[in-house]
Structure formats: C-alpha cells, structure tokens
Backbone as CSV, one residue per row, in Angstrom:
resi,resn,N_x,N_y,N_z,CA_x,CA_y,CA_z,C_x,C_y,C_z
1,MET,0.832,-1.186,0.000,0.000,0.000,0.000,0.877,1.250,0.000
2,ALA,0.389,2.329,-0.634,1.176,3.553,-0.725,1.333,4.222,0.624
3,HIS,0.237,4.278,1.368,0.266,4.920,2.685,-0.328,3.978,3.720
4,ARG,0.075,4.197,4.947,-0.512,3.476,6.089,-0.642,4.499,7.213
5,TRP,-1.823,5.073,7.296,-2.020,6.226,8.170,-2.112,5.813,9.631
6,GLY,-1.474,6.605,10.466,-1.494,6.340,11.899,-1.399,7.624,12.694
7,MET,-1.565,7.506,13.992,-1.545,8.677,14.868,-0.782,8.360,16.143
8,VAL,-0.148,9.384,16.685,0.512,9.289,17.986,-0.084,10.356,18.888
9,VAL,-0.418,9.969,20.122,-0.958,10.901,21.110,-0.007,10.934,22.296
10,ASP,0.576,12.093,22.553,1.511,12.270,23.666,0.711,12.618,24.922
11,LEU,0.572,11.666,25.823,-0.215,11.882,27.029,0.456,12.859,27.988
12,ASP,1.744,13.105,27.780,2.444,14.084,28.605,2.071,15.510,28.214
13,ARG,1.541,15.687,27.017,1.152,17.003,26.523,-0.345,17.276,26.658
14,CYS,-1.171,16.240,26.623,-2.625,16.424,26.614,-3.095,17.098,27.893
15,THR,-3.867,18.171,27.735,-4.390,18.930,28.874,-5.866,18.665,29.121
16,GLY,-6.490,17.839,28.288,-7.900,17.526,28.459,-8.832,18.657,28.076
17,CYS,-8.374,19.561,27.205,-9.175,20.737,26.845,-10.374,20.376,25.964
18,GLU,-10.320,19.235,25.285,-11.372,18.728,24.407,-11.589,19.593,23.163
19,ALA,-10.570,20.346,22.772,-10.651,21.055,21.493,-10.762,20.059,20.349
20,CYS,-10.155,18.892,20.492,-10.232,17.855,19.470,-11.670,17.367,19.293
21,VAL,-12.408,17.277,20.394,-13.796,16.825,20.333,-14.648,17.843,19.578
22,ALA,-14.476,19.134,19.913,-15.242,20.186,19.240,-14.907,20.246,17.758
23,ALA,-13.615,20.108,17.420,-13.199,20.163,16.020,-13.742,18.981,15.235
24,CYS,-13.794,17.813,15.858,-14.326,16.614,15.207,-15.809,16.795,14.903
25,HIS,-16.552,17.363,15.838,-17.976,17.626,15.617,-18.168,18.562,14.421
26,ALA,-17.390,19.649,14.375,-17.545,20.640,13.320,-17.143,20.082,11.956
27,GLU,-16.067,19.324,11.909,-15.550,18.808,10.644,-16.435,17.731,10.054
28,ASN,-17.011,16.893,10.900,-17.697,15.691,10.420,-19.215,15.745,10.559
29,ASN,-19.761,16.940,10.737,-21.217,17.121,10.789,-21.865,16.224,11.841
30,ILE,-21.282,16.211,13.033,-21.817,15.417,14.134,-22.738,16.306,14.958
31,ALA,-23.967,15.882,15.115,-24.930,16.677,15.872,-24.718,16.499,17.370
32,THR,-25.101,17.519,18.141,-25.120,17.388,19.594,-26.479,16.822,19.999
33,VAL,-26.484,15.926,20.962,-27.712,15.203,21.295,-28.449,15.793,22.487
34,GLY,-27.780,16.587,23.303,-28.430,17.168,24.463,-28.327,16.294,25.700
35,ALA,-28.633,16.893,26.857,-28.454,16.210,28.135,-29.376,15.006,28.282
36,ASP,-30.605,15.099,27.781,-31.568,14.007,27.943,-31.108,12.750,27.213
37,GLN,-30.677,12.906,25.951,-30.203,11.749,25.183,-28.890,11.219,25.738
38,ALA,-28.027,12.126,26.207,-26.755,11.685,26.790,-27.001,10.848,28.040
39,ALA,-28.021,11.230,28.824,-28.355,10.466,30.025,-28.843,9.066,29.680
40,ARG,-29.341,8.882,28.464,-29.793,7.566,27.998,-28.650,6.764,27.358
41,GLY,-27.439,7.323,27.395,-26.293,6.648,26.798,-26.184,6.835,25.303
42,ARG,-26.854,7.848,24.771,-26.875,8.064,23.320,-25.967,9.215,22.911
43,THR,-24.765,9.215,23.440,-23.797,10.248,23.083,-23.325,10.049,21.650
44,MET,-22.801,11.118,21.039,-22.364,11.049,19.642,-21.021,11.737,19.454
45,HIS,-20.030,11.366,20.255,-18.686,11.912,20.081,-17.817,10.854,19.413
46,TRP,-17.258,11.162,18.250,-16.369,10.205,17.595,-15.035,10.105,18.321
47,ILE,-14.723,11.102,19.115,-13.526,11.071,19.957,-13.945,11.563,21.335
48,HIS,-13.513,10.871,22.360,-13.817,11.319,23.716,-12.537,11.298,24.544
49,VAL,-12.485,12.146,25.554,-11.303,12.280,26.389,-11.589,11.620,27.738
50,GLU,-10.901,10.517,27.981,-11.040,9.819,29.253,-10.255,10.558,30.331
51,ARG,-10.808,10.595,31.541,-10.155,11.296,32.644,-9.842,10.307,33.764
52,TYR,-8.612,10.380,34.245,-8.164,9.507,35.319,-7.579,10.350,36.443
53,TRP,-7.638,9.815,37.656,-7.114,10.528,38.816,-5.933,9.761,39.402
54,GLU,-4.887,10.527,39.760,-3.705,9.926,40.367,-3.447,10.573,41.720
55,GLY,-2.956,9.774,42.668,-2.588,10.310,43.960,-3.704,10.208,44.989
56,GLU,-3.391,10.678,46.186,-4.338,10.695,47.288,-4.664,12.135,47.659
57,PHE,-5.897,12.335,48.113,-6.320,13.668,48.530,-5.409,14.179,49.646
58,PRO,-4.961,15.449,49.615,-5.344,16.496,48.650,-4.406,16.580,47.448
59,ASN,-3.435,15.684,47.363,-2.467,15.725,46.251,-2.947,14.847,45.100
60,ILE,-4.002,15.303,44.451,-4.602,14.547,43.354,-4.367,15.284,42.042
61,ARG,-4.018,14.549,41.011,-3.809,15.139,39.684,-4.677,14.416,38.664
62,ALA,-5.235,15.181,37.757,-6.048,14.603,36.688,-5.172,14.269,35.491
63,ARG,-5.408,13.123,34.896,-4.710,12.705,33.685,-5.747,12.465,32.597
64,PHE,-5.367,12.733,31.359,-6.330,12.676,30.270,-5.810,11.781,29.151
65,GLN,-6.735,11.106,28.479,-6.394,10.238,27.354,-7.473,10.326,26.281
66,PRO,-7.175,10.976,25.157,-8.139,10.993,24.040,-8.267,9.596,23.441
67,VAL,-9.503,9.165,23.232,-9.761,7.835,22.665,-10.645,7.992,21.435
68,LEU,-10.186,7.471,20.323,-10.912,7.499,19.068,-10.766,6.131,18.414
69,CYS,-11.339,5.952,17.234,-11.159,4.686,16.529,-9.671,4.411,16.376
70,GLN,-9.240,3.220,16.777,-7.818,2.885,16.773,-7.324,2.399,15.413
71,GLN,-8.217,2.329,14.424,-7.846,1.928,13.059,-7.022,0.636,13.073
72,CYS,-7.571,-0.381,13.700,-6.858,-1.636,13.934,-6.534,-2.380,12.630
73,ASP,-5.358,-2.968,12.580,-5.009,-3.819,11.441,-5.713,-5.175,11.530
74,ALA,-6.063,-5.592,12.746,-6.841,-6.820,12.934,-8.145,-6.418,13.619
75,ALA,-8.931,-5.613,12.931,-10.121,-5.002,13.522,-11.225,-6.026,13.746
76,PRO,-11.688,-6.194,14.972,-12.777,-7.147,15.230,-14.125,-6.666,14.718
77,CYS,-14.244,-5.382,14.376,-15.518,-4.853,13.887,-15.808,-5.271,12.446
78,GLU,-14.774,-5.567,11.687,-14.959,-5.819,10.257,-15.581,-7.177,9.932
79,PRO,-15.094,-8.288,10.486,-15.660,-9.591,10.069,-17.081,-9.834,10.546
80,VAL,-17.569,-9.047,11.508,-18.915,-9.298,12.022,-19.988,-8.529,11.268
81,CYS,-19.607,-7.614,10.379,-20.592,-6.802,9.669,-21.237,-7.615,8.542
82,PRO,-22.549,-7.826,8.589,-23.201,-8.664,7.575,-23.325,-8.000,6.212
83,THR,-23.163,-6.680,6.146,-23.319,-5.974,4.869,-21.997,-5.394,4.361
84,TYR,-20.904,-5.722,5.026,-19.580,-5.236,4.626,-19.529,-3.703,4.638
85,ALA,-20.289,-3.099,5.555,-20.235,-1.643,5.694,-18.936,-1.216,6.361
86,SER,-18.424,-2.059,7.237,-17.146,-1.810,7.900,-16.078,-2.642,7.205
87,TYR,-15.087,-1.968,6.638,-14.067,-2.704,5.883,-12.721,-2.006,5.995
88,HIS,-11.667,-2.717,5.611,-10.295,-2.204,5.649,-9.944,-1.686,4.262
89,ASN,-9.641,-0.399,4.153,-9.332,0.113,2.812,-7.851,-0.056,2.487
90,SER,-7.458,0.380,1.310,-6.104,0.121,0.815,-5.033,0.897,1.563
91,GLU,-5.421,1.881,2.372,-4.451,2.672,3.126,-4.519,2.374,4.620
92,GLY,-5.109,1.237,4.952,-5.087,0.768,6.321,-6.138,1.338,7.237
93,LEU,-7.095,2.090,6.701,-8.136,2.680,7.535,-9.322,1.741,7.681
94,ASN,-9.925,1.749,8.844,-11.195,1.034,9.051,-12.309,1.942,8.565
95,ALA,-12.643,1.820,7.295,-13.635,2.705,6.675,-15.046,2.244,7.017
96,GLN,-15.990,3.170,6.851,-17.388,2.883,7.149,-18.238,3.382,5.987
97,VAL,-18.940,2.472,5.312,-19.815,2.840,4.203,-21.221,2.998,4.769
98,TYR,-21.654,4.243,4.925,-22.899,4.499,5.643,-24.138,4.002,4.887
99,ASN,-24.107,4.070,3.556,-25.310,3.625,2.837,-25.398,2.105,2.728
100,ARG,-24.419,1.393,3.258,-24.530,-0.062,3.378,-25.011,-0.478,4.765
101,CYS,-24.776,0.379,5.753,-25.036,0.013,7.141,-26.535,-0.143,7.401
102,ILE,-26.896,-1.230,8.062,-28.304,-1.455,8.415,-28.500,-1.409,9.935
103,GLY,-27.479,-0.972,10.654,-27.635,-0.720,12.079,-27.758,-1.927,12.969
104,THR,-27.100,-3.038,12.623,-27.170,-4.217,13.497,-26.424,-3.996,14.813
105,ARG,-25.446,-3.088,14.787,-24.594,-2.774,15.940,-23.669,-3.932,16.334
106,TYR,-23.513,-4.898,15.423,-22.552,-5.976,15.689,-21.147,-5.416,15.852
107,CYS,-20.809,-4.425,15.031,-19.468,-3.851,15.072,-19.197,-3.177,16.411
108,ALA,-20.190,-2.468,16.941,-20.021,-1.797,18.235,-19.837,-2.820,19.354
109,ASN,-20.554,-3.938,19.266,-20.414,-4.979,20.277,-19.046,-5.648,20.206
110,ALA,-18.473,-5.718,19.001,-17.177,-6.376,18.833,-16.010,-5.452,19.172
111,CYS,-16.219,-4.149,19.124,-15.134,-3.182,19.343,-14.785,-3.106,20.831
112,PRO,-13.531,-3.369,21.218,-13.162,-3.307,22.640,-12.916,-1.887,23.142
113,TYR,-12.936,-0.899,22.236,-12.586,0.477,22.607,-13.799,1.393,22.810
114,THR,-14.993,0.900,22.508,-16.236,1.673,22.660,-16.133,3.007,21.925
115,VAL,-15.805,2.947,20.637,-15.639,4.173,19.853,-16.564,4.207,18.635
116,ARG,-17.534,3.296,18.591,-18.543,3.324,17.532,-19.873,3.749,18.144
117,TYR,-20.616,4.554,17.400,-21.841,5.130,17.956,-23.006,4.922,17.005
118,PHE,-24.131,4.554,17.570,-25.342,4.336,16.791,-26.110,5.647,16.680
119,ASN,-26.523,5.991,15.459,-27.276,7.221,15.237,-28.757,6.945,15.527
120,TRP,-29.228,7.479,16.638,-30.587,7.201,17.090,-31.634,8.077,16.424
121,PHE,-31.224,9.116,15.719,-32.207,10.072,15.202,-31.645,10.782,13.974
122,ASN,-32.531,11.398,13.216,-32.095,12.236,12.112,-31.669,13.592,12.671
123,PRO,-30.412,13.966,12.501,-29.939,15.216,13.090,-30.577,16.428,12.426
124,ALA,-30.748,17.470,13.203,-31.324,18.720,12.689,-30.596,19.894,13.319
125,TRP,-30.392,20.920,12.510,-29.732,22.138,12.981,-30.675,23.315,12.758
126,ASP,-30.921,24.077,13.806,-31.760,25.266,13.676,-31.068,26.291,12.787
127,LYS,-31.864,26.992,11.979,-31.300,28.028,11.121,-30.698,29.135,11.982
128,PRO,-29.533,29.678,11.588,-28.757,29.417,10.369,-27.631,28.412,10.583
129,LEU,-27.734,27.578,11.631,-26.628,26.679,11.966,-26.379,25.630,10.887
130,GLN,-27.357,25.384,10.021,-27.145,24.402,8.952,-26.080,24.878,7.967
131,LEU,-25.797,26.175,7.975,-24.790,26.722,7.065,-23.366,26.331,7.475
132,GLN,-23.210,25.842,8.701,-21.884,25.453,9.171,-21.482,24.057,8.714
133,LEU,-22.407,23.291,8.125,-22.111,21.909,7.772,-21.020,21.817,6.714
134,ASN,-20.174,20.820,6.869,-19.073,20.587,5.940,-19.609,19.897,4.682
135,PRO,-19.510,20.535,3.517,-20.049,19.920,2.290,-19.276,18.689,1.834
136,ASP,-18.074,18.463,2.377,-17.271,17.307,1.992,-17.642,16.045,2.773
137,VAL,-18.557,16.181,3.738,-18.928,15.049,4.586,-20.444,14.890,4.577
138,SER,-20.908,13.659,4.447,-22.349,13.401,4.430,-22.962,13.654,5.799
139,VAL,-24.260,13.909,5.810,-25.025,13.978,7.052,-25.745,12.642,7.197
140,ARG,-25.347,11.868,8.188,-25.876,10.509,8.332,-27.307,10.534,8.857
141,GLU,-28.092,9.574,8.412,-29.473,9.456,8.847,-29.601,8.427,9.962
142,VAL,-30.777,8.391,10.553,-31.038,7.497,11.669,-30.796,6.039,11.274
143,GLY,-30.247,5.255,12.222,-30.126,3.820,12.018,-28.791,3.323,11.529
144,VAL,-27.749,4.178,11.519,-26.436,3.735,11.063,-25.418,3.884,12.193
145,MET,-24.331,3.121,12.071,-23.214,3.241,12.991,-22.248,4.292,12.464
146,GLU,-21.717,5.112,13.360,-20.777,6.164,12.982,-19.471,6.000,13.749
147,LYS,-18.388,6.488,13.144,-17.081,6.387,13.795,-16.075,7.304,13.106
148,CYS,-14.931,7.465,13.750,-13.818,8.235,13.186,-13.151,7.466,12.047
149,THR,-12.769,8.201,10.995,-11.973,7.612,9.913,-10.755,8.481,9.614
150,PHE,-10.201,9.115,10.663,-9.043,9.998,10.494,-9.324,11.124,9.497
151,CYS,-10.565,11.593,9.444,-10.962,12.642,8.483,-10.518,12.249,7.072
152,ASN,-11.053,11.135,6.597,-10.644,10.604,5.297,-10.841,11.596,4.162
153,GLN,-11.819,12.498,4.303,-12.032,13.506,3.267,-10.817,14.429,3.134
154,ARG,-10.134,14.692,4.225,-8.926,15.516,4.176,-7.761,14.751,3.555
155,ILE,-7.692,13.458,3.852,-6.648,12.632,3.244,-6.813,12.603,1.734
156,LEU,-8.046,12.368,1.269,-8.306,12.321,-0.172,-8.011,13.660,-0.834
157,ALA,-8.381,14.751,-0.178,-8.116,16.077,-0.744,-6.622,16.321,-0.873
158,GLY,-5.851,15.910,0.133,-4.401,16.072,0.066,-3.777,15.234,-1.030
159,GLU,-4.268,14.005,-1.188,-3.727,13.124,-2.230,-4.062,13.657,-3.621
160,ILE,-5.259,14.182,-3.795,-5.648,14.746,-5.095,-4.800,15.971,-5.419
161,LYS,-4.572,16.814,-4.428,-3.757,18.010,-4.635,-2.326,17.641,-5.001
162,ALA,-1.760,16.638,-4.305,-0.387,16.217,-4.593,-0.288,15.576,-5.977
163,LYS,-1.297,14.780,-6.343,-1.287,14.139,-7.665,-1.388,15.173,-8.773
164,ALA,-2.204,16.208,-8.562,-2.341,17.262,-9.572,-1.030,18.019,-9.768
165,ALA,-0.241,18.117,-8.697,1.051,18.796,-8.777,2.180,17.840,-9.139
166,ASN,1.827,16.564,-9.387,2.805,15.547,-9.793,3.922,15.405,-8.759
167,ARG,3.512,15.255,-7.519,4.480,15.103,-6.433,3.899,14.178,-5.372
168,GLU,4.750,13.812,-4.395,4.319,12.978,-3.284,3.778,13.851,-2.152
169,LEU,2.891,13.271,-1.355,2.420,13.976,-0.163,3.586,14.201,0.787
170,GLN,3.650,15.390,1.362,4.700,15.705,2.312,4.250,15.358,3.726
171,ASP,5.199,14.986,4.570,4.882,14.667,5.951,4.278,15.884,6.654
172,GLY,3.141,15.696,7.294,2.467,16.786,7.979,1.550,17.602,7.107
173,GLU,1.474,17.272,5.826,0.620,18.033,4.914,-0.862,17.753,5.172
174,VAL,-1.180,16.536,5.592,-2.560,16.172,5.901,-2.716,16.069,7.411
175,LYS,-3.702,16.782,7.942,-3.969,16.742,9.371,-5.467,16.584,9.603
176,PRO,-5.890,15.539,10.318,-7.302,15.457,10.715,-7.672,16.651,11.588
177,ALA,-8.964,16.894,11.735,-9.421,18.064,12.487,-8.915,18.049,13.917
178,CYS,-8.885,16.881,14.551,-8.438,16.799,15.941,-6.972,17.193,16.079
179,VAL,-6.148,16.760,15.124,-4.720,17.082,15.158,-4.509,18.572,14.915
180,GLN,-5.204,19.125,13.934,-5.058,20.534,13.598,-5.458,21.440,14.753
181,SER,-6.461,21.029,15.537,-7.012,21.893,16.576,-6.327,21.749,17.927
182,CYS,-5.442,20.778,18.106,-4.860,20.486,19.419,-3.893,21.589,19.852
183,PRO,-4.222,22.391,20.871,-3.351,23.510,21.271,-1.951,23.087,21.722
184,PRO,-1.804,22.004,22.518,-0.451,21.623,22.943,0.252,20.673,21.973
185,THR,-0.308,20.497,20.769,0.238,19.582,19.753,0.506,18.194,20.347
186,ALA,-0.462,17.693,21.099,-0.320,16.363,21.683,-0.594,15.264,20.667
187,MET,-1.233,15.603,19.541,-1.617,14.611,18.549,-0.829,14.833,17.258
188,VAL,-0.276,13.759,16.740,0.522,13.813,15.507,-0.007,12.755,14.554
189,PHE,-0.162,13.115,13.283,-0.726,12.211,12.280,0.234,12.104,11.106
190,GLY,0.291,10.930,10.512,1.155,10.785,9.354,1.174,9.366,8.814
191,ASP,2.139,9.122,7.938,2.257,7.857,7.220,3.227,6.942,7.955
192,LEU,2.719,5.837,8.478,3.572,4.885,9.185,4.483,4.118,8.238
193,ASN,4.168,4.117,6.945,5.039,3.455,5.972,6.308,4.252,5.687
194,ASP,6.310,5.526,6.061,7.484,6.367,5.892,8.291,6.345,7.182
195,PRO,9.439,5.678,7.206,10.199,5.550,8.455,10.718,6.885,8.975
196,ASN,10.769,7.903,8.117,11.280,9.204,8.523,10.188,10.185,8.924
197,SER,8.924,9.788,8.811,7.844,10.686,9.193,7.834,10.867,10.708
198,GLN,7.294,11.977,11.142,7.265,12.262,12.577,6.478,11.209,13.337
199,VAL,5.361,10.760,12.753,4.542,9.779,13.462,5.271,8.444,13.579
200,SER,6.053,8.067,12.572,6.825,6.821,12.636,7.908,6.905,13.696
201,ARG,8.600,8.032,13.717,9.666,8.194,14.696,9.120,8.206,16.125
202,MET,7.995,8.882,16.330,7.408,8.938,17.666,6.850,7.590,18.098
203,SER,6.338,6.813,17.142,5.782,5.499,17.481,6.867,4.509,17.909
204,ARG,8.125,4.831,17.631,9.241,3.987,18.050,9.850,4.444,19.371
205,SER,9.232,5.420,20.017,9.726,5.946,21.283,9.680,4.881,22.376
206,VAL,10.549,5.022,23.364,10.532,4.095,24.497,9.265,4.281,25.326
207,ARG,8.586,5.388,25.134,7.334,5.644,25.857,6.113,5.124,25.108
208,ALA,6.302,4.580,23.922,5.183,4.190,23.067,4.449,2.972,23.618
209,THR,3.124,3.057,23.582,2.282,1.945,23.980,0.988,2.015,23.182
210,THR,0.265,0.926,23.133,-1.033,0.917,22.452,-2.114,0.533,23.443
211,LEU,-3.329,0.924,23.139,-4.459,0.699,24.034,-4.950,-0.743,23.915
212,LEU,-5.007,-1.433,25.043,-5.460,-2.828,25.093,-4.671,-3.704,24.114
213,ALA,-3.356,-3.576,24.154,-2.501,-4.328,23.239,-2.693,-5.830,23.378
214,GLU,-3.052,-6.270,24.594,-3.199,-7.704,24.840,-4.375,-8.315,24.099
215,VAL,-5.287,-7.473,23.581,-6.444,-7.983,22.838,-6.030,-8.464,21.444
216,GLY,-4.923,-7.914,20.924,-4.415,-8.362,19.636,-5.051,-7.713,18.425
217,THR,-5.588,-6.495,18.583,-6.239,-5.820,17.465,-5.263,-5.054,16.574
218,LEU,-4.021,-4.897,17.007,-2.979,-4.200,16.237,-3.408,-2.776,15.860
219,PRO,-3.665,-1.934,16.857,-4.122,-0.565,16.567,-3.020,0.292,15.951
220,LYS,-3.422,1.295,15.171,-2.471,2.230,14.564,-2.467,3.588,15.272
221,VAL,-3.065,3.641,16.443,-2.954,4.815,17.305,-2.010,4.443,18.445
222,THR,-0.918,5.198,18.577,0.080,4.946,19.605,0.010,6.034,20.655
223,TYR,0.081,5.648,21.907,0.093,6.604,23.012,1.486,6.659,23.623
224,LEU,1.960,7.860,23.872,3.231,8.038,24.567,2.938,8.278,26.036
225,GLU,3.401,7.374,26.880,3.164,7.515,28.307,3.970,8.677,28.873
226,ARG,3.614,9.088,30.071,4.279,10.234,30.683,5.762,9.954,30.904
227,GLU,6.579,10.985,30.680,8.035,10.825,30.787,8.455,10.474,32.197
228,SER,7.704,10.893,33.200,8.057,10.585,34.580,8.026,9.095,34.844
229,SER,7.280,8.350,33.979,7.176,6.911,34.144,8.226,6.151,33.346
230,HIS,8.637,6.725,32.204,9.513,5.967,31.301,10.745,6.725,30.854
231,GLY,11.052,7.846,31.453,12.257,8.562,31.068,12.117,9.285,29.763
232,ASP,13.189,9.813,29.258,13.178,10.561,28.010,13.060,9.634,26.836
233,GLU,12.632,10.229,25.707,12.518,9.432,24.481,13.891,9.026,23.989
C-alpha cells in the first residue's frame, strides 16, 4: 500500500481541553444530542477524552487520554458486519460505508474500545446553523453506525492536490481536524510506511504503547506515556 495512516498521542502534553472533540464535531457534521439523550447513553462523540485521577487527597492530579477509533489492522468490527459496511481500505483505515449500514450494531459490540456510535435520530440544525455543515462530509441518517476515519475527506483532498502537482504527499501536509485543533500539539498524524515521518519516529519511542494491546487488534494509534514513568525518548 502507498500509505498506512497512523496517529501518535503524547499523554504528557494532553491537557484535556477537548478542542479535538469540538473540532471533530464541526468537521464531520456530528450533531449534539443534548443532556436528555446523553443520560440515555446516546452520546455522539467520535472522539472522547477519558479522565483519570492519580494520587491521594489532597495531592490529586487529573490525567487525560483521548480515545478514538484505533484503526486496527486486525479489527474485530470488520468480520462481524453482515453488509460489509465496515471494511479495511487500501491505506489501512477502518472505513465505514454508511449507505450499506443497516444498524445491526454488531461492530459496536465487537469493538473493545467503545468508539462506535449508533445514530438514534435524524440530526437537525436550527437556522442558520445548517450553514456550518461541511459539504465534503455526508449527514448521516437514523439507524447507522458512525465512527472516526481519520478525516478521510482531508486525506483524499491532500492526495488529489499532490497528484495534480505531480508530487508525493509531504509529511504533515494532511492533518485530521483533531490534530489541527490540538493547542499543545499532543496529537501527531502521518504515514507509518514512511520511516522518517514524525509519526513513525514517535511510534518507536521508548514511551510508546497501544491501548489494550493484549487484545491483539494491532491498533495504529500509539500513546506516549508520561516521561516521569519511562524517562526521556
């Protein structure tokens, strides 16, 4: 394959500001569900920031971990889909074909990361908020599963631009919305097939770890643990 897209999240930099969550909503036409639906477990965040506490009172510190689709190379969500709506594309992404999805939720049950969400309703935006919708991304209807795809529309746009200029994509030229919006630059995106790319170099850090590695899903999102635990890179 030409590219193998991956991400690195430096947990030593993440401040839990959730700018990535807001940017993901804006980029991918994700509706807000409100407090009532959230209380029913019907949240619709393609990326969420987990919060953990360390220490004993009063010396307690909050730690944060952004969790999104891990784009697994051995994704358990793919073989269980009866309509092949969830599949592995040629660049290593766990893609989702929304007009194939019939909402069985088998994929969500198989996913160990809880990063797939069922669309319980047809989203609506009060005027003039509908003008904010991204024309490069579909507005999903009720009854389908939704998830992160590393802002595939941005990847395709970058590849088309590079092909038109008869050149290769440059490292850092394509950034998903979450990466672009991260104030402390805790998130890095790039081509894992390029050994010199920033994401490849960071994924080889002594602090590098993957989420639920023991499950064997081979995720392409790498987390860098805090330096106080593992020393310098």
